[in-house]
N, C-alpha and C positions, 0 to 999 in steps of 0.2 A: 735158336727157334725149333719148336717141337713139331712133330709130325702133324698134329691137330691144327697148328698155326699156320702151317705153310700155305702160301698163296698158290702153289702149285697144284692145280687139280690133277685128278687121276690120268687123263689124257696127256697134260703137259709133263708130268713127272716122268713118264715113259715114252715121251714123243720120239725119241731115238730109235726105241724098240719098235713103236708102231711103224715108223718111217721104213726102218729095216724089213720088217714083215711084209709092208707094201711094196717094197723093192722086189723082193722075192716073187710076191703074187703077180707083180706086173710082168716081170720078166717070163714067169710060167704062162701067164695068159697070153702074152705076145708071141710065145712059140706054139702054143696050143690054138690060138684063135687070130692068126694074123690078118684074115680078112675082116674081122671086126674092128680092128685098130686101123686098117687101111679106110674103112667106110667112114669112122670118126675123124680121121685126118683129112678126110675130103670135104667135112663140114665146116667150112671157112668162108668169110668174107673180108675182103680188104686186107688178107694176110693175118686175120685174126680168126683163130679156131673157136667156133660158137660154144662147143662143149666145154672146153677149157676156160673160156672167158667166164662162163656161168659159175664153174666151180670156183675161179679165183675171184670173182665179185662176192661169193659166198663166203670166202676166206677173209677178205679185206674189210667188208662193210662192218662186221662187229667191232673191229679195232678203231674204225674211225668215228664210231659213236663215243668212243672214250676222250677223243681230242676235245678239249674245250677252249674255244677261242678267246672267252672271257678271262682266261688265265692270264692272257698276253698283257694286262694292266699290271702285272708283277714282273714284267721282263727286265726291269732295271734292278731288281732285287737280286742280290749275291751275283754281281757281274762277272766274277772270276769264273764260276762254274759254267755260266753260258758260254763265255769266252772259250774256255776249253773245250766244250761240247761242239761249238761252231767250228773252230779252227780244225780240230781233229777230224770232224766228219766232212769237211768239204775242202780243206786245204793239204791235209795229210793222207787220210785213209784212201781216197781214190786213186792217188798218185803211187803209193806203196802197193797197193793192190796190183795195178797194171804193171809196176816194175817186177813183182814177184812172177806174175804170170808170164810175162817176157822171159824171165831167168829161167824158170823152171821148164816151161813148154818149148822154147826156142834153144835153150843150152843144155840143162841138166839133163831133161827128159828126150832130147833131140834124137837119139837113136831108137826111142820106143814107140814114138808117135809120128804119123805123117804130117807134114807141115800144114796142110790145110785144116785138119783135124785140130792140130795145135792151136791155130789161130781162133777157132771156135772155143776152145777151153780158155783161151785168154779173155775172149770177148764175154764169156759167162762170168769170169772173175771180175772183169771190170763192172759189169752191171751190178753185181754183188757189192761193190766197193763203193758205187755211187748211189746206194740205196740205204740210207741210215734207218735203224730199226724203229718202229712205230708202236708195236703192240706188246711184245714180250718184255720191252724195257720196263714196263709197269711191274710186271712179275719180278725182274731182277732187282728192281729198286726196293720192293718190298722185302725180298730176301735179305738184303743188307741194311734193313730199316732206314732207307734213305727218305729224304724230305718228299713225301708223296706230292705235295701242291707244287713244288720246284721242279719235280721231274715232269709235271705236266706242262709246265712252261716250256721246259727244254724240247720236248716232244712236239708240241705245238708250233714253236718256232721252226723246228726242223721241217715240219710238214709244210709250212707255208714256203719256206726256201726251196724244198724240193720241186714244188710247182714249177718254179722259174729256172731252177739250177740243174735238175736232173737231166734233161734232153741236151743242154749244151755241153754239160760236162762229160756225158756219155759220148756224144758225139765226137767230141774233141780227142778223148783218149782212145775211142775207137779208130780214129782217123790216123793219129800218130803211130798207132799199133799196125797201120796198113790194112785195116779191116773196113770195108765200105758198108756204110748203113743209109737207107733211105730216110731223108729227114722227115717226110710225111708220116712213116710209119713209126718213127720214134715220138712225134708229137701226138699221133693217135693213141698211142700207148699210154702217155702221160695222163691224157684227158680221160681215157677209159678206166685207168687203173689208180689214178691218184685224184684227179678233180671231181669226177662224178661220185666216187665212193666217199671221199671227204665233204661234198656237198649234201649227199644223202644222210651221211652221219651228223652233219650240223643240223638239218631240218629235223631229223629224228630227236636230237638232243634238246632243240628249241621246243618242240611239241611236248616232249616229257617234262622239261623245265616249267612250262607254263601251267602245269595242273598243281603247283603249290605242294609238291611233294618230291624233294630232292632224291629220296630214297628209290623213287620208281627208275632212275637212270640206271642205279646199281642192280635192282633187280632185273631190269631188261636186259643189260649187257650180261649178267650171268645166265639168263635164259638162252640167249642167242650164241654164246660163246662157244658151245660144242659144235656148232655148224660149220665154226672157222676152221676147227681141226678136221672136221669131216671133209671139208672142202679141199684142205691141204692133202690129206691122205688119199682122197680120190684122184687129185692131180698128179700125186707121186705113181700112182698105180698107171695112169695113163702114160706119164712120160716114159717110165719104165718099159711098158708094154711096147711103145714105138721105138724104144733102144733095145730091146731084149736081143736081136741077133749080134749087134755090135758088142753088148757086154758079154755074151757067151763066147765071142770071138776073142775078146780081149778082157779077160776077167780082172786083170790088174788095173784098170783104168780108173776105177773108183778110188783106189787108194792113191794113185798117182794124182789125181785132182785133189785129194784130201790134204796132201802134204802142204802145199803152199797156203791153203786156206787156214790149217791150223797155225802155221807160222805167223800168218797176218794177224790173226785173232789175237795170240798172246803178244805179239810185238805192238799192235795198237793199244791194248790195254796198259802195258807197261809205260808207252809213251805219255798217256793221258793220266794215269795214276801217278806216275813219277813227277809230272808236271804239278799235278794237284797238291803233292806232298811238298814240293818246294815252294810253291806259292802259298803253303799253309791254309788251303782251302778246308773247311769243316768236313768231316767224313761224311755226314748225311747228304752232302752236297757232290763231294768227290767222287765217292764210289758210283753213284747212278751216271755221272759224267763219264767216267772211264767205261762203263759197261754200254751206255748209248752209243759211244764211239766204236766199241768192239762188236756190237751185235749188228745183224742185217735185216733189212726188209726184204727177206728173200722171197715173199709173194710177189713183190712188184718185179723183182729181178726175174723170176720165173715167167711171168706174164710177158715182160718186154722180150726176153730171150726167144720165147716161142714166136712172137710177132715178127721180130727181125730176123731170125735164122731158121725158124721151123721147128716143128714138133720132133723131128728126128736128129736135130743139130747136136753137136757137141756143146754149144753155149747152153741149150736147155738142160743137159745133162749136168753140167758144171754147176749150175744154180741149185739143182736139186740136192747134189752132194753136199752144197752149202747147209742145207737143211739138216742133213744127216749128221754132219759134225758139230753144227752150231750148240745144240742143248747140252752135250756132255762138256764141251769146251766151256761154255759159260758158266755152268755149275761148278767147276773147278775155280774159275775166276771168283765168282761169288764167295766160294769157301776162302780163297787166298784174301780177299777183301776183308771178310769178318774176321780173319786171324790176324790182320794187320791194323784194325781199326784204333788200337791203342797208340798208333804213332801219328794220329791226326788230331787236330784240335776239335773240340766240340763233342769228343766221345766221352760218355760217361765212364768207360774203361780206362780211358786217358786221364780223366779227372782223379780216378781213384788211385792209379799208378803214380801221379804226381804227388798226391796228398801223404 
């Protein structure tokens, strides 16, 4: 795929660089203007910081407009791909993420991190693990020339399951990791950051659909997509502003958090992709299924971490590090998938090789 054909826009293509820049800006501002960040931290209601909530809604809403519930009529089409997506997202990934968090922060890095802080990092990883990706999956699917309509089915089914499964699964995994969470805050987070944006996206889509011009949805989402990136980067600046002193005191902490997250990403991809290969799933379904399982809905994880543990928490920091590592990792996996497409049925490259 050529540069001009890439579905990655200017901001998405260099997202990791923007995130790194915002991390530096946040730390610098946090040291220079600690009173400003303290004032923002106090603007909260029912454990929800109002400023961060606004930024996160700005992040999530454009993604939810892409979710088309009408696509669910095709849910029985290509059942193997959907089976891989759902099993990996809900029965494998959350548990491997929790296990890696415990392994690294309670054992491998035990001498480098205080036990209470380690628990917060584990909590952040768990929240990433139980939040399957919603928006960037469409980009990854395009980059591997996946079946766009079926990717929409996979994402739509995941979002519906997330409404009901996110809170119980997060509470269960946090509980067995000896991390207490208030149920009311967890449910409130799901309502605020999943149900309300999803409903708003549905209403918006219905209004645009009713105008007898399907192209309007595409034009609208393209127009509001930059706001999603802006909301994300503003949230990163705030979070690292709140964490500035901790990061300066322990500069290696970001690298320590990144290690298990990177291992998890590659491990989950190879589980899903290998399963698809054994099942002989067509590449246009297999590659997106593996990438959906690998990617995270980090916007939701960030929001819930803040609501549950606070703006200054290690859990919030861990979820933001997830943003930092996700894009470069996912791009390497996209490249790997494209290089190995010949081994899957349904690929034009495979047909040429066999002929």
